[in-house]
N, C-alpha and C positions, 0 to 999 in steps of 0.2 A: 330225702331230697326229692324223691319221685313225686310225692303228693303235690308239690308246688307246680310241677309241670302238668300233671293231670288236672289240677284245679283250673288252670287257664284253658285247657281243652274243653272242660265242661262249660265254662263261661262262653267260649266261642260257639259251642253247640246251641246254647240257649239263645245267644244273639242271632245266630244263623236262622233259627226258626222264627223268632219274633220279628225279625226284619223282613221276612218274606211271606207274611201271612196271606197277602193277596194272590200269591202264586200257588198256594196249596189248597185251593178250592176243591172240595170233594173229599178231603181226608183230614179236615180240621179236628174232628173229635179224636182220631187216632193220634194226631200230633199232640193234642192237648194232654192225652193220657201219658204219652212218652215224656213230655215236658215235666209233668209232675214227678215222674220217677227220676229224671235227670236232676231236678231241683233237690230231691232228697239225697241223691248221691253227693251233690255239691255241698249241701249243708253238713253232711257227715264229714267230708274232707276239711271244710272250714273249721269245724269243731276239733277234729283230730289233729289239725296243724298246731294246736297249742301244746301238744304232747310230743315226746320224743321216743322213738323206738328204732332199734336196729333189727327187729325180729324179721326172720324170713317169711313168716306168715303175713306180716303187715305188707312187706314188699310184694308178695304174690297178690294180695288183695288189691293193692293200688294198680298193679299190672293188669288185673282182670277188668278193673274199672276203665282203664285206658283203652283196652281192646274193644270193650262194649261201646265206648264213646266213638271210637274210630268207625265202627260198623255203622252206627247211626248217621254219622257225618257223611260217609260214602253214599248211603242210600239217599239222603236228602239232597246232597250236591248234584247227583246224577239226575234226580227228578227236577230240580230247579232249572237245569239247562233245558230239559224238555219243555217245562212249563213256560219258560221265557220264549223259546222258539215258537211255541203254540200261540202265545200272546202276540208276538210280532206278526205271525201269519194271519191272525184274526183281525189285525188292524187294517190289513190290505183286503182280505176277503173273509167275511163271516160265513162259517160253514160248520157242520157237525163233523168233528175229527174223531173217527173210530179208533185210530191208533193212539191218540192222546188219552181217550177214555180208558183204553186197555192199560196204558201205563199208569194211570191214576189207580186203577184196581191193583196192579202189581205193587205199587208203592204202599197202598194200604195194607196189603198182605205182608210186605217186608217190615213195615212199622209195627204191625201187631206181633210179628215174630220177635223183633227186638224188644218190644215192650214186655212180652212174656218172659224173655230171657233175663231182663233186668229185674222183674218181680221175683223170679226164681233165684237170681243171684242174691237179692236182698234177703229172701227167706232162708237161704242156705248159710247166710252169715248174720243171723239175727243178733248175736252178741255184739257185733260191730256197730249195729244201729240202735243200741240202747242209748239212753241219755248220756251215759259216760262211755267213751270209746273203749273197745275191748282191749286195746293195747295201751291203756292208761298206765304206762310204766314211769317210774321216777326218772328224772333227768340223769343223764350219765354223770357219775361222780366226777367232779372237777378236782383233780389233785393239784396241789401247789407245785408248779413246775420248778425245776432247778435249772432253768434255761438250757435244758438238755445237755449237750456236750460242751457248751461254752462256759459253764458256771464258774469254775475257779481257775481256769487256764488263762494264760496271757494271750490276748488276742491282738494280732497284727493290725496296725492302722488305727488304734484307738488312743494313742498317746496324746495327739492334739485334741481330740474330742474330750478326753478326760480332763486335760488342763483347762479347757474352756469352761466346762461345767463346774469344776472346782473353784475357778475364779469367780463365777457367778454366785456360788454358795457362800464363800468366805468373805467376799468383798461387797461393796454396795452399802445401802442404807441400813439403819437399825429397824426398819419396818419389816413386817412379815412379807416374804416373797416366795412365789412358786417358781420352780425351775422344771418345766415339763420336758421330757425326752420323748419325741414322737417319731415313729417310723413303722414300716410294714413288719409283718411277722417274720422272725428269723434274722432280722438285721442286727441284733445284738443289744437291744435297749437295756435288758436286765443285766447283761454282762457289763455294760458300761457303768450302770448304776452301782453294781457291786465293786467294780474297780475303783470308782470314785469314793465309795464308803470306806474302803480299806486303806485309803491314802493317809499318810501321817498328818498332813495339813488339816484334814477333816477331823481326825481324832484329837488334834490339839485345840481346835477351835470349838467344837461342839461337845458339851458335857455328856450328852446322851444321843445315841443314834437308834432310832426305832424303825425297824423294817416291817411293813405290813403288806402281805399279799392280798390283793383285792379280788381279781379274777372276774369272770363273767357272772358267776352265781354268788355274788357277794352278799353278806348279811351284816347290816350295820352294827348290831349288838356284838357279833363275833369280832368284828374289826376293832371295836372299842375295847373289848376284853384283851385283845392282843397288845394294844397300847398300854392298858392298865398293868399288864404283867411286867412291863419294864420298870414299874414303880413299886410293886408289892407282889408277894407270892400268895397273899391271902385274898384271892379274888372271889372265893366262894361266898364271902359275906356280902358281895355286891351282885350276886346272881339274879336277884329279883328286881333289880333296878331297871328302869326303861332306858331308852337311848339318851334322852335329855338328862336324866339323872347321872348316868355314867359319864357323860361329857362334863358335867359339873364336877364330879369326883376327880377326873383326870386334871381338870384346870386347877383344882385345889392342890393336888400333888405337885404340879409344876410350879405353882406359886411358892409352895413350901420349900422345895429343893433348890429353886433358882437355876441359874445357868442358861445356856443357849442350846436349843434342841433342833435336831434334824429328823424329820419324819419322812420316810420313803414309802410312797404308795406305788406298789408294783402291779402292772397289768390292769390299768383302770379302763373299764368298759362302760361304766354307768352313764348312759346318755342323759339321764335325768339330773345328773350333776350333784346329787345330794351328798355323794362321797366328798367331793371337793369342798362344798360348803360346810360340811360337818367338821372336817379337819381344820379349815380356816377358823371356825368358831372355837375349837380347842386351843389353837395357838393364837390367842387374841393379840390384837395390835397393842404391844406394850413395850416397844423400844428395846427388845432383847435381841433382835437380829435373828429370830427363828427362821428356819427355811423348810420348805416342803419340796422334795424332789419326787417326780412322778414319771412313770413310764406308761405309755399308751399307744395304741395303734390309731386312735381316733383323733383326727385333726381338730374336730369341733371341741372335744373335751380339752385338748391341749390349749387351744386358743381361748377357751373360757377361763382357764386357770391363769393364763399369762398372755400378755400382748406379744411376748417374744419367746415362744417355745423353741427348744433346740431340736432341729430336724436332723436326725442322724443320717449321715451320708453312706452311700455304698462303698465297699472297698474297690480300689482300682484293680485292674488286671494284675499289675505287679504285686500289690498287697495280697491279692487272692492267692497267687502262686506261692508267695512267701509263707502264708498261713498253711496251705496245703502241704508244702514241703516240710514245715515244722511238725505238723500232725502226723504225716505219713512216715517220716524218717527221724523224728526227734532232733538230736543235735547234729545229725549227719546230713550230707548234701544229697540231693536227688541225683541218681546216676545219669550220666550224660545222654544215654540212649533213651531215657524216659522224660527228659526235660521238655521237649516240644509237646509230647502227649500231655504232660502235667500242666503245661501252660494252657493248652486247649481246654482241658477239663476245668481248670480254674476259671477261665473266661466264660465257659458255659454256665457257671454258677452265678453269673451276673452280679457279682459284688455282695451276695448274701453270705455272711460268715457261717450261718448254720448249714447252708448248702455245701460250702467248702468243707466244713467239719465232717459232714456225713459222707461226702465223696472220699475224703482222706481216710475215713474209717474203713471204707471198702478196699482201699489200696494198701493199707498198712500191712506190712509183713508179706506182701505179695509183689515183689519187684519183677514181675513177669510181663514182658512187652505185649504179648498176645492178650493177656488179661486186661492190661491198661487200655489197649485199643478197644476192647469190648465195652469197657466202662465209658470211654470217651465218646463212643457212638450212642450211648444210652443213658447219659447223665440224668436227663429229666425223668425217664422211666424209673430209674433206680430210686430217685428221691420221692416217688409218688406211691410207694407200696402201702396200700390201705391196711389199717389195723396192725401195722408193724410199729412197735414203740420206738424204734430207732430211726424212723423216717420222719419227714416233715408233715406227713398227711394230717395228723390230728391238729397240729398248730394252725395250719392254713384252713382246714375244714371249719374250724371254729369261726373264723372271720365270715365265712359264708353262712353258717347255720344261724347266726344272730340277725341276718337280714330279715326284714319283714317278708311275709309270705308272698306278697304281690311282686317283690323285687327279684326273687330268686330265678324265675324263668328268664327274666330280662338279662340278668347277669350271665347265666350260662349261655344264652344266645350269642353273646359277644364273641365266644370262642369258635364260632363258625368262620370268622375271618382268619386269614393265614397268619402264622407266627411271624413277628417282625413287621407286620403291616400296621401302619398308623391309621387308625380307624377314624374317618371323618364323622364327627359327632352327629351332624345332621342326617347323614346317610343311615347311621345306626338308628336314630330316632324314627326316621321314616319306616324302616324295616320293622321295628318294634310295633309301631302302630298298625301297619298292614298285617302283621302276624296276629294281631289281637292280644298282644301282651300287655297293653296299657289299658287300665280300666278307665271308664268315664268318671269325671269328677264334677261336682256342682260348682266348685270354686276356681277351677283352672282348665285350660285346654289340654288335649292329649300331649301336645308338644311341650307345654310348660311342665306337666307332670313328669314327662320323660327326662327333661333337663334336671328336674329335682332328683330323679334317680341317679343320674350321672354324678351330680354334686355329692350325693350320699356315698356313692362308691368311692369317690376321691377322698372324702373325709375319713372313710374307714381304711384307707390305704390299699384298696383293692385295684385301683387303676391309677395311671399317671395321666396328666391332662395338660394340654396347651390351650391358650386363650387368645382371642382377638378382642382387646378391651375386656368387657364383662362377658362376652359370648364365648361359649366352649367351642373350640375349633377342632381338636383331635383328642382321642384317648388312646392309651396303649397299656401294655401289661408287662410286668416283670417276667422274664423268660421262664423262671422256675414256676411262678404262679400259673403261667399259661399252660404248662404241662399238667399241673394238678387239676385245674378246672376243666380243661378240654377233655381229660379222661372222664371226669364226672359227667360232663354234658353228653358224651357219647354213651356212657353206661345208662343214663336216664333217657336215652333216645330223643334228646332235644334236637339232634340232627345226626345224619350219617355222613361221614367223610369218605369221599371217593378218591382214593389215591392208590398207586400201584403197590402191590405187596413186593417183598423181596424176590418173588418168582415172577414179577412183572405181570401180575393179574389184577384186574379191577374187581372189587367185591360185588356180590349180588345185591340187587335192590328190590328183591321180590317179597320181602317181609313187609306186609302192610302196616305193621305196628312200629317197626324201627326205621323204616325208610320213608317217612312222611315228608321229611325235609332233607334235601341233598345238598352237599357242599362239594365243589370240585375245583381243582386248579385248571386254568385254561389250557395248559400244556397237554393234558390228557383228555380234553373234551372230545376231540375227534374220535379217539379210540373208543370212548364211551358211546358216542352216537352211532358208531359203526356196528354195534352189537346187532345180531339178528333178532327180529321180532321184539324190539324194545317196546314193551307195553307196561306202563306203570301208572294206572289211573289213580292209585292211592296217593301219589306224590302231590303235595300241596305247595312246596317251595323248592326252587332250584336256584342256587347261588353259585355263581362262577367268578372266581377272583384270580388275579395274576400277580406274580412277583416281579414282572418286567414291564417296561413301557410298550414293548412291541405287541401289537394286537394280532391275534390269530383270526383269519378270515373263515367264516362258515359259508358253505355253499347253500344254494336254494334247497337242495335235498336235505341238508342238515337242519335247516330252519323248519322244514315240513315235519321232520322226525320229532323235533321238540314239541310241535303243536299236536301231533298225533299221539305221542307217547304220554303226554301229561295233560289230558283234556280237562282235568278239574283243578289245574294249578291256580294258585292265588298270588304267589310272589315269584317273579321272574327277574332275576338280577344277572344279566349277561352283558353288562356294559364293557367288560374287559375284552370282549371279542367283537369282531366286525361282521355284521349281517347285511344281506341285500333284501330289498323288497319286504318290509315288515308286514305286508298284507297277508302273508301266509300264517300270521299269528291271529287272524281275525276270528277264530272259533273258540278262543280261550275266554269264555264269558265270565268266569269266576275271578278274573284278574283283579287284584286290589293294588298291586304294585308292579310296574314294569320299567326297567331301565335298560335301554338298548343303544348301540352305536352302529354307524354305517356311513355310507356316502349318499344317502337318499336326500332329495330336495323337498319331499313332501311326506306327510303322514296321512295314510288313507282314511276315508270316511268311516270305514268299518270300526275304527277305534272308538267311535261314538256309541258302539253297542255294548261296551264293557260297563255294565250298569253298576258294578261294585267298585270301579276304579277310584282309588284315592290318590295315587302317586304316579305321575307320568314324567319320566326323565329320559331325555333324548340328546345324544351327542352325534353330530353329523360332520363329515369332512367335505360336504358338497361345496363346489366353488361359488354357488349361488349366495347372494348376500343375506337371504332370509330362508327360513323353513316354513313352507306353507302347510298349515294344519287344516286338512279337509274335514276332519271330525269336528262336530259342533260341541265344544267342551262345555257349553252352558247347559247342555242336556245331561251332563254327568253330575248328578246331584250330590255325589259323595267326593268328588275330586277336591283334594286339599292342596296339592302341590303340582305345578307344571313348571319344569325346569328344562331349558334348552341351552346349548352352548352358543348358538347364534340367534339373532332376533326371530321370533315367531310371528307369522301373520295369522291372525285369528278370524274366524267367521263371526259376524255380528250375532248378538243374541236373537233367536227366532221370535221371542216374545218379551220385549223389554219390561212389560208390566208384571210379568210373573215374578214371584219371590226370588231374591238374589241367590247366588251360589255360595258354597262354603269354602271357596278357594281362598287359601291363606298366603300362598307363595306363587308369584307369577314372574318368572325370570328365565330368559330375557324375552321381551316383547317389542315389536316394531312400533314406532310412534304412531303410525297410521292406524294401528289397532287400539290406540289409547284415547278414543274420544269419550265424550261425557256419557254416552249411552252405555258403552262397554264398562267403564269404571264404576258407573252407578250400579251395575250388576255385581260388582266385585267388592261390595262394602265390607267384607270380612278380611280383606287383604292385610297382611302384616309385613310382607316383604314384596317390593316391586322393583324390577330392573328394566329400564327402557333404553334401547340402543338403536341408533339410526340417525337420520338427518332431523335434528330437533328444531330447526328454524321454524317450520310451519306449525309444529306442536306448540312452541312458545308463543307464536303469534296469536293463537286462539285464546291465550290467557291474559289478554289486555283488559284494561278498564274495569278492574275489580273482579273479573271472572277467573275461576280456578277449576281446571279439570279435576283436581284432587278433592273437590268439595265433599264427595261422599266417602272419602277414605279416612275417616276419623280414627281408625284402629291401626293405621300404618305405622310401623316402627322402623323399617329399614327401606331406604330409597336410593337407587342408583340412576343417574342420568348420564349416558355416554353418547357423545355427539360424533357421528361418523362423517367427517368432512375432510377435505384436503388440508395439508399443513398451511398455516398462515391465511386461512380463509377469513371471511368477514366475521367480526366479533358479534356475539349475540347479546341480548339484553335480558337481565333477570327481572321478570315481571314482579312488581311490588307485592301483589296478592297471591303469588303462585303457591306459597307454602302456608297460607293463612289458616287453613283448616287442619293442618297436620300437627295437632297438638300433642300427639304421643310419639312423634318421630324421634328416635334415639340415635340413628346412624344415617348419615348422608354422604354419598360418594358422587363427585362430579368429575367428568373427564372430557377435555377438549371442548368445553362449552364456551371458553373465551369471554366470560363475563368481565366487566370492569371491576377493579378492586374497590372502587367507591360504592359498589353495589353489595359487597360482601357483608356489610352490617345487617342486611336483611335476613341473613342466616342466623345472626345472633338473637333474633327474636323468637327462634324456635325454643320454647321453654324447657323441653325435655332432651334436647340434643346433647349426646355424650361423646359421639365419635364423628369427626368431620375429616373426610379424606378428599383432598383437592389434588387430583392426579394431573397428568400432563396438560398444561394450558387450560386448566379449569378457570383461572382468572388471568387477565393480562394487564400490564401496566408496570410502572417502575416503583410505585410507592403504595403502601397500605398503612393507613392510620385509623385503626378501629376505634369506634366510639365506646365509651364506658357504659356499663349497664346491660350489655349483651353477653352471650355465651356463658350464662350463669352455671350451667351444668356440664360444660364441655370438659372431658377428661383426656381425650386423644385427638391430636391435630397433626395431620399430614399435609405438607405442601411439597409437591414433587414437580420437577421440570418446569418451573415457572421463571419468568423473566424479571422477577421481583428484585429490586436493588436496595430499597430502603423500607424497613419495617419498624415502625415506632409503636411499641406496645410494652405493657408491664403486667405484673401479676393482677392488677385491678381489672384488666380487660379479660383475663382468663382465670378466675379465682379458684377453679377446681382442677386445673390442668395437671395431669400426671405423666403424660408421654408426648413428646414432640419429635416428629420425624421431618427432616428438611433435606431437600435436594435442589437447591437454587444456586447455580454456579455464579450468578452475578450479585448475590446478596452480600452487602458489605459487612454487616454485623448482625449477630443474633441478639435480640433484646436481653439485657443482662439478667433481669429477674426471671426470664424463662429459660436461660441457657442450661440450668442444671436438670431440666426435664428432657434435654436432647438425647436421642438414642440413635 
């Protein structure tokens, strides 16, 4: 797993150097030599990633590469700060800077030393850099699992599940049907399949039941041979036949013997889906009522096989305790003094039967209260024992190991967030991009690629997910999975978690290899900052999260310490605490991501010097109606997202004729800052939120003019009008949205447009989500015209004075969700009522 993390470090180093060529004048040749060596290291890791090894030699090799990369990164980052300051100084006054020349010489010396070390490193490991990797070991042998402890035992909570699956298998049409059972590792898919297969109804209906374990390392010919064994013992005579010929032989046997067949495909991983297609071909459509039952962790595979896969549910807390009691005590009851501890242990298993089984195994024959208390405090740690055949480790590790190389570091990064914390998907995506975990792609943006990763994690059962329409809103983790993967992330130095030990001591952060990225809970942040001589220039990311809504306030001294202790930091996520005067962060030139909270009314001009800044997120509790941003964001060439919780007042572009910015999200911004000149500069915007007094803004959009003319890529738009209740209604300019041909989501609030103007929104050809918040439209009646809203899937109408709504399915042909909060509405249109939520 370590090679995935180191690989992204190498990519970051390459990008760091190539993006700052102009700042390394005087040492170009030395940098070029180092780059060549780094590229060789990266090529080696890319090639070696195709192979698997648990060798300690391999792990040490990867560790050495990581240390070397970190050293190079530190030297370059420190020099870039100096070079940038020198560049800024020369803009004001051109002069010969002896100090800067000396630092260039020092850098050249450091780079040559690192270059020599890398060369020696490669020479000392020559076998590793041969065309075939030195650790070209065979894949770990995948044994056919017996569903570990769950195999032949009666499992609590599966009676309904079994009845449902049996009904789907024995009833229905005579056509061939798939019944996929899908769920995460350890939830009991194989156990349920075996329970179903052993049921008398299945034995009575199906003349032959054929069980085939597929697994991750499946082999088509081997699978067909297993099926063939169900018909004949003389399979040797077919050993030289290929896959197609074996399939034909099996079809001939089935036709000859007749009857109805059930084939069970256990643990299907095959993303290319050839397994599903091959078995479909064997059980041809012949009105026999054949069935294929399949277990898989992969939602995509399950949905490919059937439109209605059976998603296995978690056990309830009560069912989990019943199972734990049965496994720990057999037919006896749990002693009264252990019941509460037993229920707590069962709850911490989060509904996973396998986790309950393993916990019960540890408790069996040991009815000692002190021992049970120890297990109760460490359920997750007990389940995560690496290389222990009785633990869940190998099962869950497999789900991670099959991820593509580029996704692994992204996945492990998720566990920097606190357990039980619902992770906002957009925050996670922003952090991934700022950390350099997302590779560039010629076909999609960083954000689109990151969303694809999240979708992939969900399909593989690695994360849970909530949505807002088609957009991913939040992700979460099963509690047991969290313990597994967080342990792995810490082992691989993806981040270091700073939390109090049992002795109430915070760990050291002085290891420049393992302490590059720090995660801390806000409750211990002050203790951490109060350390004497806190100096950690190797730290590149500082993430502070909170489990409560209450914000801890940091003093000016605390903010200064952060700036002084982490001078080379790239990611600063301290939104969970409250700071004063963000100007004290003005020397953090390497920042790519900053998220802060406070009660400040303006953002200082010094933020305009963060030349690498990609994400700027500000929450303020100031009583002022707007946040004045003194920094000229249009000079920040890499800025992608600007998010504020109150409307931001922006400075105008210093040179409107210069190429536009790469800004993709601007939320929220004051209407006064949304003139044609500003928005013309923001032609890459995908999300825009405007809040304030919209009257004057809308007035400028009359007579065919649209401020949004240059925003052809915009996908999400919010217009929120800040005016007193029952103020004068506004008018929706006919041409306002004419150029927004990619707009998918529109939210209006307090705009008080007339309902007879609403049909203008229906002309937005890509609109999927329309949220009409409080007083977005006014009037008693809405009679939409046919032909509009062709793509609309979600419609919200909240706190409107609407009394009569005459509409049908023809007006909203693709509607899936309807949310209404209209106290005066007499009736919901009949044809739309079943979409009501």
